[in-house]
C-alpha beads as a LAMMPS data file, in Angstrom:
LAMMPS data file: protein, C-alpha beads

202 atoms
201 bonds

1 atom types
1 bond types

-500.0 500.0 xlo xhi
-500.0 500.0 ylo yhi
-500.0 500.0 zlo zhi

Masses

1 110.0

Atoms # bond

1 1 1 -8.301 -8.970 4.010
2 1 1 -12.275 -8.183 3.776
3 1 1 -12.602 -9.468 0.025
4 1 1 -10.805 -12.852 1.332
5 1 1 -13.311 -12.847 4.676
6 1 1 -16.227 -12.650 2.015
7 1 1 -15.289 -15.027 -0.249
8 1 1 -14.428 -17.986 2.514
9 1 1 -10.477 -17.523 1.333
10 1 1 -8.056 -18.277 4.708
11 1 1 -5.506 -15.950 5.061
12 1 1 -2.549 -16.056 7.386
13 1 1 -3.372 -14.038 10.193
14 1 1 -0.161 -11.985 10.306
15 1 1 -0.463 -10.307 6.871
16 1 1 -1.605 -7.246 8.249
17 1 1 1.996 -6.623 9.795
18 1 1 3.197 -7.064 6.687
19 1 1 2.277 -3.580 5.602
20 1 1 4.080 -1.798 8.705
21 1 1 7.584 -4.057 7.675
22 1 1 7.253 -3.943 3.752
23 1 1 6.559 -0.049 3.710
24 1 1 10.334 1.400 4.967
25 1 1 12.482 -1.166 2.512
26 1 1 9.985 -0.346 -0.240
27 1 1 10.862 3.623 0.270
28 1 1 14.086 2.988 0.331
29 1 1 14.508 0.986 -2.619
30 1 1 12.544 3.798 -4.568
31 1 1 14.939 6.111 -3.737
32 1 1 17.787 3.630 -4.265
33 1 1 16.936 3.792 -7.897
34 1 1 16.541 7.684 -8.357
35 1 1 19.935 8.222 -7.226
36 1 1 21.200 6.083 -9.819
37 1 1 19.738 8.611 -12.273
38 1 1 19.999 11.814 -10.252
39 1 1 22.329 13.675 -7.328
40 1 1 21.750 15.865 -4.510
41 1 1 19.374 12.986 -3.049
42 1 1 18.427 14.214 0.863
43 1 1 19.169 10.431 2.253
44 1 1 19.758 11.610 5.887
45 1 1 16.246 13.746 5.935
46 1 1 14.048 11.373 3.860
47 1 1 15.285 8.543 6.114
48 1 1 14.359 10.055 9.154
49 1 1 11.089 11.325 7.678
50 1 1 9.977 7.445 6.656
51 1 1 11.203 6.001 10.301
52 1 1 9.409 9.006 12.565
53 1 1 6.414 9.884 10.043
54 1 1 3.046 9.074 11.470
55 1 1 1.376 6.571 9.092
56 1 1 5.101 4.104 10.334
57 1 1 4.772 4.664 13.615
58 1 1 1.293 3.497 13.778
59 1 1 1.663 0.417 12.303
60 1 1 4.562 -0.127 14.538
61 1 1 3.113 1.129 17.362
62 1 1 -0.087 -1.157 16.124
63 1 1 1.860 -3.848 15.884
64 1 1 3.917 -3.764 19.245
65 1 1 0.359 -2.676 21.112
66 1 1 -1.223 -6.339 19.259
67 1 1 1.233 -8.276 20.385
68 1 1 1.443 -7.427 24.001
69 1 1 -2.638 -7.303 24.251
70 1 1 -4.872 -10.724 25.273
71 1 1 -7.982 -11.419 23.339
72 1 1 -9.459 -10.257 26.011
73 1 1 -7.805 -6.839 26.083
74 1 1 -9.042 -6.795 22.184
75 1 1 -12.182 -7.504 23.003
76 1 1 -12.905 -4.271 24.678
77 1 1 -11.760 -2.232 22.512
78 1 1 -13.104 -4.264 18.902
79 1 1 -16.324 -2.118 18.135
80 1 1 -14.112 0.490 17.924
81 1 1 -11.757 -1.116 15.581
82 1 1 -13.703 -3.330 13.736
83 1 1 -17.202 -2.214 14.469
84 1 1 -15.889 1.531 12.871
85 1 1 -14.058 0.335 10.112
86 1 1 -16.198 0.217 7.119
87 1 1 -17.066 3.663 8.329
88 1 1 -13.717 5.301 8.853
89 1 1 -13.164 3.618 4.947
90 1 1 -15.845 5.268 3.430
91 1 1 -14.503 8.769 5.092
92 1 1 -10.886 7.729 4.126
93 1 1 -12.223 6.717 0.198
94 1 1 -13.837 9.701 -0.242
95 1 1 -10.906 12.221 1.216
96 1 1 -8.397 10.292 -0.978
97 1 1 -11.078 11.034 -4.318
98 1 1 -10.849 14.713 -3.011
99 1 1 -7.041 14.983 -2.793
100 1 1 -6.637 13.377 -6.744
101 1 1 -9.291 16.287 -8.032
102 1 1 -6.869 18.445 -6.427
103 1 1 -3.132 17.278 -7.839
104 1 1 -4.551 16.512 -11.280
105 1 1 -5.904 20.045 -10.926
106 1 1 -2.597 21.115 -10.277
107 1 1 -0.486 19.138 -12.167
108 1 1 -2.322 19.189 -15.519
109 1 1 -2.676 15.825 -17.117
110 1 1 -0.091 13.058 -16.663
111 1 1 2.267 11.890 -19.772
112 1 1 0.437 8.478 -21.519
113 1 1 3.002 6.806 -20.453
114 1 1 2.686 7.552 -16.707
115 1 1 -1.060 6.428 -16.792
116 1 1 0.409 2.851 -18.692
117 1 1 2.887 2.263 -16.025
118 1 1 0.586 2.739 -12.976
119 1 1 -2.054 0.529 -14.697
120 1 1 0.909 -2.045 -15.775
121 1 1 3.032 -1.923 -12.979
122 1 1 0.505 -3.495 -9.966
123 1 1 -0.220 -5.934 -12.734
124 1 1 3.709 -7.502 -12.975
125 1 1 4.184 -6.547 -9.429
126 1 1 0.975 -8.485 -8.121
127 1 1 1.206 -11.466 -10.149
128 1 1 5.121 -11.324 -8.504
129 1 1 4.116 -11.002 -5.602
130 1 1 1.049 -14.222 -5.569
131 1 1 3.929 -16.831 -7.386
132 1 1 6.267 -15.457 -4.239
133 1 1 3.821 -16.533 -1.578
134 1 1 3.034 -20.030 -3.310
135 1 1 6.440 -20.574 -3.480
136 1 1 7.436 -20.452 0.003
137 1 1 4.151 -22.241 0.950
138 1 1 1.208 -19.528 1.889
139 1 1 -2.365 -20.429 1.005
140 1 1 -4.824 -19.459 -1.501
141 1 1 -6.125 -16.369 0.312
142 1 1 -2.822 -15.817 1.840
143 1 1 -1.447 -15.636 -1.577
144 1 1 -3.776 -13.170 -3.169
145 1 1 -3.706 -11.200 -0.167
146 1 1 0.105 -10.419 -0.507
147 1 1 -0.114 -10.131 -4.483
148 1 1 -2.203 -7.260 -3.876
149 1 1 -0.266 -5.593 -1.463
150 1 1 3.143 -5.914 -3.888
151 1 1 0.807 -4.669 -6.774
152 1 1 -0.075 -1.678 -4.441
153 1 1 0.890 2.329 -3.779
154 1 1 1.838 3.979 -0.567
155 1 1 0.000 6.603 0.067
156 1 1 1.213 8.469 2.966
157 1 1 4.888 7.398 4.115
158 1 1 6.020 7.487 0.085
159 1 1 4.947 10.979 -0.498
160 1 1 6.263 12.285 2.627
161 1 1 9.574 10.879 1.751
162 1 1 9.398 11.726 -1.631
163 1 1 8.311 15.651 -0.799
164 1 1 11.780 15.783 1.674
165 1 1 14.584 13.427 -0.417
166 1 1 13.069 14.891 -4.139
167 1 1 11.970 18.794 -3.292
168 1 1 11.894 19.718 -7.386
169 1 1 9.934 16.116 -8.237
170 1 1 6.396 17.044 -9.300
171 1 1 4.177 14.908 -6.025
172 1 1 1.018 16.400 -6.917
173 1 1 1.897 14.020 -10.000
174 1 1 2.701 10.667 -9.021
175 1 1 0.038 10.861 -6.052
176 1 1 -3.000 11.300 -8.568
177 1 1 -1.682 8.507 -10.514
178 1 1 -1.298 6.001 -7.099
179 1 1 -4.883 7.873 -6.179
180 1 1 -6.612 8.501 -9.070
181 1 1 -5.362 5.641 -11.085
182 1 1 -3.398 2.547 -8.930
183 1 1 -5.465 2.452 -6.850
184 1 1 -8.726 2.220 -7.705
185 1 1 -7.346 -0.184 -10.549
186 1 1 -6.449 -2.266 -8.111
187 1 1 -9.912 -1.823 -6.034
188 1 1 -11.726 -3.249 -8.827
189 1 1 -9.735 -4.961 -10.919
190 1 1 -5.946 -6.162 -9.438
191 1 1 -8.217 -7.650 -6.124
192 1 1 -10.264 -9.939 -8.384
193 1 1 -7.643 -11.216 -10.787
194 1 1 -5.535 -11.697 -7.861
195 1 1 -7.641 -14.309 -6.348
196 1 1 -8.596 -16.118 -9.852
197 1 1 -4.363 -16.352 -9.966
198 1 1 -3.710 -17.855 -6.840
199 1 1 -6.545 -19.938 -6.778
200 1 1 -5.834 -21.376 -10.593
201 1 1 -1.924 -22.061 -8.806
202 1 1 -2.952 -23.721 -5.660

Bonds

1 1 1 2
2 1 2 3
3 1 3 4
4 1 4 5
5 1 5 6
6 1 6 7
7 1 7 8
8 1 8 9
9 1 9 10
10 1 10 11
11 1 11 12
12 1 12 13
13 1 13 14
14 1 14 15
15 1 15 16
16 1 16 17
17 1 17 18
18 1 18 19
19 1 19 20
20 1 20 21
21 1 21 22
22 1 22 23
23 1 23 24
24 1 24 25
25 1 25 26
26 1 26 27
27 1 27 28
28 1 28 29
29 1 29 30
30 1 30 31
31 1 31 32
32 1 32 33
33 1 33 34
34 1 34 35
35 1 35 36
36 1 36 37
37 1 37 38
38 1 38 39
39 1 39 40
40 1 40 41
41 1 41 42
42 1 42 43
43 1 43 44
44 1 44 45
45 1 45 46
46 1 46 47
47 1 47 48
48 1 48 49
49 1 49 50
50 1 50 51
51 1 51 52
52 1 52 53
53 1 53 54
54 1 54 55
55 1 55 56
56 1 56 57
57 1 57 58
58 1 58 59
59 1 59 60
60 1 60 61
61 1 61 62
62 1 62 63
63 1 63 64
64 1 64 65
65 1 65 66
66 1 66 67
67 1 67 68
68 1 68 69
69 1 69 70
70 1 70 71
71 1 71 72
72 1 72 73
73 1 73 74
74 1 74 75
75 1 75 76
76 1 76 77
77 1 77 78
78 1 78 79
79 1 79 80
80 1 80 81
81 1 81 82
82 1 82 83
83 1 83 84
84 1 84 85
85 1 85 86
86 1 86 87
87 1 87 88
88 1 88 89
89 1 89 90
90 1 90 91
91 1 91 92
92 1 92 93
93 1 93 94
94 1 94 95
95 1 95 96
96 1 96 97
97 1 97 98
98 1 98 99
99 1 99 100
100 1 100 101
101 1 101 102
102 1 102 103
103 1 103 104
104 1 104 105
105 1 105 106
106 1 106 107
107 1 107 108
108 1 108 109
109 1 109 110
110 1 110 111
111 1 111 112
112 1 112 113
113 1 113 114
114 1 114 115
115 1 115 116
116 1 116 117
117 1 117 118
118 1 118 119
119 1 119 120
120 1 120 121
121 1 121 122
122 1 122 123
123 1 123 124
124 1 124 125
125 1 125 126
126 1 126 127
127 1 127 128
128 1 128 129
129 1 129 130
130 1 130 131
131 1 131 132
132 1 132 133
133 1 133 134
134 1 134 135
135 1 135 136
136 1 136 137
137 1 137 138
138 1 138 139
139 1 139 140
140 1 140 141
141 1 141 142
142 1 142 143
143 1 143 144
144 1 144 145
145 1 145 146
146 1 146 147
147 1 147 148
148 1 148 149
149 1 149 150
150 1 150 151
151 1 151 152
152 1 152 153
153 1 153 154
154 1 154 155
155 1 155 156
156 1 156 157
157 1 157 158
158 1 158 159
159 1 159 160
160 1 160 161
161 1 161 162
162 1 162 163
163 1 163 164
164 1 164 165
165 1 165 166
166 1 166 167
167 1 167 168
168 1 168 169
169 1 169 170
170 1 170 171
171 1 171 172
172 1 172 173
173 1 173 174
174 1 174 175
175 1 175 176
176 1 176 177
177 1 177 178
178 1 178 179
179 1 179 180
180 1 180 181
181 1 181 182
182 1 182 183
183 1 183 184
184 1 184 185
185 1 185 186
186 1 186 187
187 1 187 188
188 1 188 189
189 1 189 190
190 1 190 191
191 1 191 192
192 1 192 193
193 1 193 194
194 1 194 195
195 1 195 196
196 1 196 197
197 1 197 198
198 1 198 199
199 1 199 200
200 1 200 201
201 1 201 202
């Protein structure tokens, strides 16, 4: 969204709400795919964790608060939520970097095919997202942002759900690839590519 604003692209105002809306079905689809190959998935615990996890509750709670708040109410808290965003984002990225280093140290070097998937998947899903967004009539900027959302990984809710549903899975490896490969790829290459593709289609 920041990239779109800096580049003077118009985006749909409801795009940020899709983060919360797409989080839960995305995790459920992942668990369904895993269930095709293995048994013993703790569905009830996993779904409970997804629906009651702090990240999802904060996202949904933010949607509700935003829906019932007026413009005057938002102006009172704008210095906190908007003014401090860049600083808090920097701290978040530093923490994510430390987490990646720790995860890779405990899990070891990831297999080459998984590292390749961590790069190829955001390209495929991001491209699909951009094309789908244009197909339903979204703007150039909105389609690019939607494509980036489709290309992104879940860094908080999904790891918690997978840890419960698949206790024997190497969460350090998956989270390390998501944070150490997919996230920086999207940040440096994926976002510009999505906007280039969206502009070429639009």
